[in-house]
C-alpha positions as CSV (number, residue, x, y, z in Angstrom):
1,X,-16.5,-62.7,27.8
2,X,-17.1,-59.3,26.8
3,X,-18.4,-56.4,29.2
4,X,-22.0,-55.4,28.1
5,X,-22.4,-52.2,26.3
6,X,-23.6,-49.3,28.7
7,X,-25.3,-46.4,26.4
8,X,-25.2,-42.9,27.9
9,X,-27.8,-41.4,29.2
10,X,-29.3,-38.2,27.9
11,X,-29.9,-35.6,31.0
12,X,-30.5,-32.4,29.9
13,X,-30.7,-30.3,26.4
14,X,-28.0,-31.3,24.0
15,X,-25.8,-28.8,22.0
16,X,-27.4,-28.5,18.8
17,X,-23.9,-28.8,17.1
18,X,-22.7,-32.2,16.8
19,X,-20.1,-32.6,18.9
20,X,-18.6,-35.7,17.3
21,X,-17.0,-33.7,14.6
22,X,-13.8,-31.9,14.7
23,X,-14.1,-28.2,14.6
24,X,-14.3,-26.5,10.9
25,X,-11.1,-25.0,9.9
26,X,-11.5,-22.0,7.3
27,X,-9.1,-22.3,4.7
28,X,-6.0,-20.1,5.1
29,X,-5.8,-17.2,3.1
30,X,-2.1,-15.6,2.9
31,X,-1.7,-11.9,3.8
32,X,-1.1,-10.7,0.2
33,X,-4.1,-12.4,-1.0
34,X,-6.5,-10.9,1.3
35,X,-9.0,-8.0,0.0
36,X,-8.3,-4.6,1.6
37,X,-11.4,-3.3,3.3
38,X,-12.4,0.2,2.0
39,X,-10.6,3.3,3.8
40,X,-13.0,5.5,5.8
41,X,-13.9,8.9,4.6
42,X,-11.5,11.3,6.3
43,X,-13.0,13.3,9.7
44,X,-13.0,17.0,9.6
45,X,-10.1,18.1,11.8
46,X,-8.4,21.7,12.6
47,X,-5.2,22.9,12.6
48,X,-4.0,25.0,15.7
49,X,-0.8,26.0,17.6
50,X,-0.9,27.5,20.6
51,X,1.7,30.2,21.4
52,X,3.0,32.5,24.6
53,X,1.4,29.4,26.8
54,X,3.2,30.5,30.1
55,X,2.6,34.5,29.7
56,X,-0.4,36.5,30.9
57,X,-1.9,36.8,27.6
58,X,-1.9,33.6,25.2
59,X,-2.1,33.4,21.5
60,X,-3.1,30.8,19.3
61,X,-3.0,30.6,15.8
62,X,-5.7,28.0,14.1
63,X,-8.0,27.5,11.0
64,X,-11.8,28.4,11.1
65,X,-13.6,25.1,11.4
66,X,-16.1,25.8,8.5
67,X,-14.0,27.7,5.8
68,X,-10.6,27.1,6.6
69,X,-9.5,30.9,7.1
70,X,-6.5,31.4,9.3
71,X,-7.1,33.1,12.3
72,X,-4.6,34.6,15.3
73,X,-6.3,35.1,18.7
74,X,-5.3,36.4,21.9
75,X,-6.7,35.5,25.1
76,X,-6.4,35.6,28.6
77,X,-7.5,33.6,32.2
78,X,-8.7,30.5,33.5
79,X,-11.3,29.1,32.1
80,X,-15.1,29.8,33.2
81,X,-16.7,26.8,35.1
82,X,-20.2,26.6,35.4
83,X,-22.6,24.0,35.8
84,X,-24.3,21.7,33.3
85,X,-27.2,19.1,34.4
86,X,-26.1,19.5,38.2
87,X,-22.4,18.9,37.6
88,X,-19.6,21.4,37.1
89,X,-18.6,22.1,33.5
90,X,-16.1,24.4,31.3
91,X,-17.8,27.1,29.9
92,X,-15.9,27.8,26.2
93,X,-15.2,31.2,24.7
94,X,-16.6,31.1,21.0
95,X,-14.7,32.8,18.2
96,X,-16.4,33.8,15.7
97,X,-14.5,34.0,12.0
98,X,-14.2,37.0,10.3
99,X,-14.5,35.6,7.0
100,X,-17.7,33.6,7.5
101,X,-19.1,34.6,10.7
102,X,-19.3,31.1,12.2
103,X,-18.0,29.8,15.6
104,X,-14.6,29.3,14.4
105,X,-13.2,27.8,17.4
106,X,-14.1,27.4,21.1
107,X,-11.5,28.3,23.7
108,X,-10.8,27.4,27.4
109,X,-10.4,30.8,28.5
110,X,-12.0,33.8,30.4
111,X,-12.0,36.0,27.9
112,X,-11.0,36.6,24.1
113,X,-8.6,40.0,23.5
114,X,-8.5,39.8,19.9
115,X,-9.2,38.2,16.4
116,X,-6.9,38.4,13.3
117,X,-7.7,36.9,10.2
118,X,-4.0,35.9,8.2
119,X,-3.4,33.6,5.5
120,X,-3.8,30.0,6.8
121,X,-0.3,28.7,7.3
122,X,-1.6,25.1,6.4
123,X,-2.5,25.7,3.2
């Protein structure tokens, strides 16, 4: 004698996927055959090198962010702390480029002592 067949009862919403089928598998593509993703365009960067960091008067050699003019600058002092939206924030000293007159770099310093244009060491 066979036991009677029992039908399962559905007591809620069923998953829309068919649960009886095995999960779909993607075809294997070897690493060499994969298509290369396009490279992102390079982001602008700024070369800089800090000198005399342990002395009273520090120096930095850098390129202008806009025109790539080489600049050496001397600065001194701890950064000035101000307030931005009710929170403490560093106030940057802006250094203008002698070539293009735009802000070449923003330094965390109390005072910028000198700005001298030089040939860029990175070009």
